[in-house]
N, C-alpha and C positions, 0 to 999 in steps of 0.2 A: 503495496501501497504505499505511495503517494503523497505525500500530505505537504502541502504547500500551501509557506504564514505572509501576511504583508506585517507590513506598520500600517494602524487604521486611529483617527485623532478618537476614535472609542478604546482605544486599544488593538494587539492580537486579532485579524480575522483567520481566518482558512480561508484557500480559495481550491476550485478543481482543477488539474492539470487540462481534464479532458482525455480523448483518446491516446493524442499527439504527443502529450506530457512534456507540451514546453512549459518550460520555468521564468516565466518574470520576470521580468528584472527590476520588479523594488519586491522578491521575496526575497522575506533577510532570513527565514525561519524553513529549511525542507531539510521532514523528519522521514527518514523511509522503516515503514515497518515493515517489516517478514518484503523487503522486496522484491517484484521479479529482476530479473538479468533483462532486458526490457528499461523498466523503472529507474536500475543504477548506471545502465550507460548511458540511457539522459539527462543524469545527473553528470557523468562521467563528462557528456561529450561539452551537457552549459558550460559545467563550470571550472577543466580543464584540470581536472583530477580525476586521485586512483581509490576507488570506494574499494576499502575492504573487507572482502570474503569475510564471509561465516568461521573461515577454517582459522582465517591470518588475525582476528581477532583474539584469534584463542591461547593467540603466541605468550606467553610472559613475560617473554627474553622484555625490559624498556625499553630493548632499540624498535621489538620491532611496535613496542607502543608506543610511544610517545621521540615524534620527531619531524622534522620538518622536509618537506620536497616542494622546488615548485611556488614555491612562495606560499606555501599549506601549512601551512600546521595540522597534525593527524593527535588521534590523544584518544586512545579507547582508556577502559576502567572498566575494573568489574565492582556491580554493586547488585544489592542483595532483590533479589525476587518473592513475590508470595507468600509477601511477608504474615501474611496477614491466616494461612493454608497447614495442614500437623506435615506440607509437605515444601518448606523454603527453600531456594534456590541460588545458585550465583550466576550471574547472565555477561557477557563481554555486549556496552553500550559506543561505538565510538563517539565522537567530535570533532566535528572537518569545520575549522576556521577558513575562507578563504576570498579572496575577494569580495568581501568585507557581506561575506554569507559564512548562515550557520547551517552546517547539513547534520547531521544524526542518522545513526545506524544503528538499528535493533532488535533481537530479535521475538521479545515481548513487550505489551502495555502493561506497563506498574503504572503505580500512584504517583509517583514523583515528576511522570510526564502530566498525566491524567489532572495533576489538583498545580501544576504549572501553566502548563494550558489552559485551564478555568479560571486561574488568579491571570494573564495575561493580559484576555478578553477584554479582561476590563477593567485596565490599567494602566494609562499607555506609557507610563516612564518605564517599565517590564521589559518592554522589546523596541529600545528604545534605536537602540544596534546588536551584531551577533554578540557582540561581547558581556549586554545586558544576558537578553537571554541565556549566555552561556553561565554567565554568574546568576542568576533567576533559580538555573540546574543544577545545578551545583549547592543552589540553600537549601533547593528541598529534598534531596539528595538525602542534605545532611541533616534539616531539619526531623523526615523518616527517618533520619537510622536514631536519631536520639530518641526519641517515639517507643523506637524496637527494645533500646532500652535499659528507656523505662518504665515498662514490663516487662520486660523480661525482670529487671531488681528488684520489681513489686512481689512480681512470681517470687522466687526466690527466699524473701523476706518471709514468705506464707511458709513457705518452704522451713525455713529456720524456723520457722515458729512453732511448727510442728515436728521439725524434730528433739527443738531444746526444751517441752514443753515442761509444766516446773508446777503445774497444779494436780499434780494430777492425772488427767484427760490427756493423756501420750505418754501413755504405757505404750512402749513394742508389742503388745499387745493388740493394743484395742487401732494400731498402723498397721495399713497394708504399704510395707517400708517398699512391695514388688514398685508400687506404682510411682514409689516418689522418687526409688532411681532414672524408670522413666522421662518422667516430670520436668528430674536434673538437669537429661540426658538432653531433649528437649532446649530446654534453656541455653543452654550447654551451645547448639549446637546455633543455634539462632546467633548467638555472643558475637563466637566467632563468622559467621558472613559479617556479621555486622564490621566485624575488623579489621574483618581484608578484604573491606566497603573500603575502609579509610586508611586503611594503607593504600590504598588502587587514586583511593582520591586527594589523599596528601599528593602523594607524588603527581597526580598528574594537576594539581590544581603550581607547587611547582615549579612547574616548566610554561608553563605558564606564563606566569609574574616573571621570571627572569627569556622565556623569548624576545628580539627586539624587528621582526619582521609581522610584528600587527600593531596596531596602531592604541593602544592599553590608556588613557589617559591617566590621571593621578586622584583620581578619585574610583576607577572603577577599579586601580592597583590597590587600596585601599581597602573595597573591599571585601577584594579576593584576596590581601591579608584578613578579613574578620575572619571568614571562611575559615582559612586558613587555619587560625588561632581554634577556630573550632573545634574544628574534626584531629586537630592534634586537642583538644580536652578532651573531646567524645573517644580516642581511640584512650588514652589515659584513660575513664573511665567503665569503659567495657575489656582492659588488664585488671581492671580491681575485682568488675563480676568474671572473669575468667578464675580467680586466685578462688573464688568466691561459692562458683561453680563446682572448685576441687576439696577446697573445704567439708560442702554437706555434699559429695557423695564416699568421699572417705566417714568423713562424722557415721551415714547412710550405711554404709559395710562392715563400720563400728559396729554400729546396733542390729546388723541383722549380726552379723561373730555374741556380742553379746548373747540374746534371744537364744541362738544358735547351743551355748554353753549353755543357761537356764534351764532350757528337753535336757540336755546332758543329765545336768543334773538332778534334775525332777525321778529318772528315769536311774541313778545310781541313789538315789538318797528313798525309790521307791527296795529297790531290790536291798538295800539294808537292812530295810525297816522291814521285808522281807521273810532273810534269812534266819533270825534267830521261832521263827513259828515251823519254817521247812526242817530246823532243827527240831526240833519238837516232836511236828509232824513224822518223821523221821527215827528217835526212840520207840517212840508209842505203833511205830509202824512193823515192827521187829513182830516177828512172828514166837512168842514168848506168852505162857498161862499166864505169867502174875514177869510184870517189869522190877529186877531188884531190887533190892534193897527199899521197894517202895509195900507202906500195906495195901492190904488188895481191893481197899477203896480208894484210894487214887488211886490205883490202873483202872480209871476204866473213859467214857465219851468226853464230857462233861468236862473233867477235870482238864484235861490233857487238852482241850475248847479254854476256856481259862488262859490256862497260861502260854494261848497261844496270843492271845488279847495284848496280854498284860507285857507281855514283851514287849510286844508291836509297842501300846505309850510307851511304858520305859526306852526305845528306842527313841520315837519322836521327841519325847522331852527334850534327852541327854539334844539329842541335833536344835531342834528349837534354843534350850542352853545355849550352848556355845553357838549361836547366828549363824545355821550352815543353813534356815529355810528362811 
């Protein structure tokens, strides 16, 4: 899909390229969303650029992601997508500044693009130049990641409160520790994808500020520096959340070990408690008419049963007194 945007007094306006795929001269932003070969060739011919293919966008080397060619800036960033679903992903988005226009090449319609388009259509200041649109998109991605990190932090706080509850209601027997591990793992995955996006966006912002082939005003450079500081702060926060994920995961695994040890302890105590009755039962089960050293009236079923119960009670009381139960 080829989306063409032109600046209007009321804000950014989307126009149809038509079947001829002609790029208007006043177009300021050309957005390629899952483009066809014909659409890519139309943009390349109009701006004299080489739009990277989907395979080229997956390259992780800095030289293949951030470079200048024929007066155009090529910048590819890895951004997190589908962050509101159970299966978040990371995808590559290419930004090209050439001939006073911004070209974006992507293969998924993400929320930051949708939000920025809706905002720019009502605010003319957001679409004064291609550099302003690029800055607006960077801000949209940064705000989106900030929202995700905020959500991850709140969810991890809830997990922490459940794990370390001190009011007696959060005992290991009342918690589904397996679900907690899945919850921590999901938040860890979200956080890692957000952190990956922040690192990629930080490199892109640094490249834009250092380039000399694009006319960037002092105000726009200040704007990019502000976004870079926000990205750095969010990266530090993502690192903190990553440490918290590791801590909570280790704590949960520790609780599982404690719960398993308690179960083993119960079985061990039960075996010890039933050991004296077993001994008594084995003695009374001997094939004698009368047990030696016992009067005949004590060699009967009820007395043996009394001895078994009494031995269990004494063993239980001893364990209680020692604090083993």
